[in-house]
N, C-alpha and C positions, 0 to 999 in steps of 0.2 A: 780853282774850284768854282763851278757855276752856281747860279741861284738854285735853291732847293724848292722854291715856291714861285708861283706867278704873283707878281705884285700888282695890286689894283688900287685905284683911287676912287673915292666917292664922288668927286666933282671934277669938272673939266679944267678948272684953274690949276689945281695941283698936278693933275695928269699932264697938262701942257708944260708946266715947269719941269717936271721929272723927265718927260719924253723928249723935250727939245735939247737935251744934253748930247744926243747922238743923232746925227744925220737928219733926214726929213721926218717931220712929225706926222704920225698917223694915229688917231684915237680910235679905239674899238669899244663897242658896248658888249656887255656879257648878259646873255639870257640866264640869269642866276637860278631861276626856277628849273629850267630844263637841265642845266648843269648839275644842280643838286639831285635831281631825279636820276641822273646818270652816274651818281656816286661821287661827284666832286665835293670835297669838304672845304668850307671857307672859314678862315680864322681872322678875327678882328685884332689888328696889331696896334691900334690907337692912332690918333691924329688923322682920322679919315682914310687910313690905309688898311687894306685887307690883304691877306695872303690866301692863296688857293693852291690846291693840287692842280696838275695839268688839266686844262680846259679843252674839251673837244672842239674842233673848228666849227662844227655845226651850231655851237652856242655863241659864236662871235660874229659881229657885224661891224662894218666901218661906220663910224659916227659922222653924220652929216647934219650939222646944226641948221 
């Protein structure tokens, strides 16, 4: 059974740790305002982790620090 929600991190440190477990690391930013306007619901899971319904690709960008 796969994940039911998209898992998001508030900061790059935890996202890097979580994302580096599998293959090449790519961090994405989420335009949460646009996603929310498109009907995406976000749920705070605690410890700087958020869950979300599927996010439209138009709300995602590759993070380049």
